[in-house]
C-alpha positions in Angstrom: 30.1 -20.4 -45.7 29.2 -21.2 -49.3 32.5 -23.1 -49.8 32.4 -24.8 -46.4 28.9 -26.3 -46.9 29.1 -26.7 -50.7 25.8 -24.9 -51.2 24.8 -22.0 -53.4 24.1 -18.6 -51.9 20.4 -19.1 -52.7 20.3 -22.5 -51.0 21.9 -21.0 -47.9 19.2 -18.3 -47.7 16.4 -20.8 -48.3 16.5 -22.4 -44.8 18.1 -22.1 -41.5 21.2 -24.4 -41.2 22.7 -26.2 -38.3 26.0 -28.0 -38.6 27.2 -30.2 -35.7 30.8 -30.9 -34.8 30.9 -34.2 -36.7 29.9 -32.4 -39.9 26.2 -33.5 -40.0 24.1 -30.8 -41.5 20.4 -30.1 -40.8 18.2 -27.6 -42.6 14.7 -26.1 -42.0 12.5 -27.8 -39.5 15.1 -30.6 -39.0 17.6 -27.9 -37.9 15.1 -26.5 -35.4 14.6 -30.0 -33.9 18.3 -30.6 -33.8 18.9 -27.4 -31.9 16.0 -28.3 -29.6 17.9 -31.4 -28.6 20.6 -29.1 -27.1 18.1 -27.0 -25.0 16.5 -28.6 -22.0 13.5 -26.3 -22.3 12.9 -27.2 -25.9 12.7 -31.0 -25.3 8.9 -31.1 -25.9 9.5 -30.2 -29.5 11.9 -33.2 -29.8 9.4 -35.5 -28.2 6.6 -34.2 -30.4 8.7 -34.7 -33.5 8.8 -38.4 -32.8 5.1 -38.8 -33.1 4.2 -40.2 -36.6 3.2 -37.4 -38.9 4.4 -34.5 -36.7 7.8 -34.1 -38.5 6.2 -33.9 -41.9 3.8 -31.3 -40.5 6.7 -29.3 -39.0 8.5 -29.4 -42.4 5.4 -28.3 -44.3 4.9 -25.5 -41.8 8.5 -24.4 -42.0 8.3 -24.3 -45.8 5.1 -22.3 -45.7 6.7 -19.7 -43.5 10.0 -19.7 -45.5 8.1 -19.0 -48.7 6.4 -16.0 -47.2 9.2 -14.4 -45.3 11.0 -11.3 -46.8 14.8 -11.4 -47.0 16.4 -8.3 -48.5 19.6 -10.1 -49.2 17.7 -12.8 -51.1 18.0 -12.8 -54.8 16.4 -16.0 -55.7 16.4 -17.4 -59.3 13.3 -16.3 -61.3 12.2 -13.4 -59.1 
């Protein structure tokens, strides 16, 4: 996967990734919204993400959770 996406191991562990068939890559909250586009029951998240300011809030929330989650495979630089 590292070679396929051209990302470091650390970058792969930092955020969820979603790659569509055309090669477009999404990460973090953007990946969650991209996946929501594929699920009829998750459409409200897609609609909400179009409201000004909501996507930046989703990204900030995702980053907050990502910084606090524990991943045993994670060996991030500096700690």
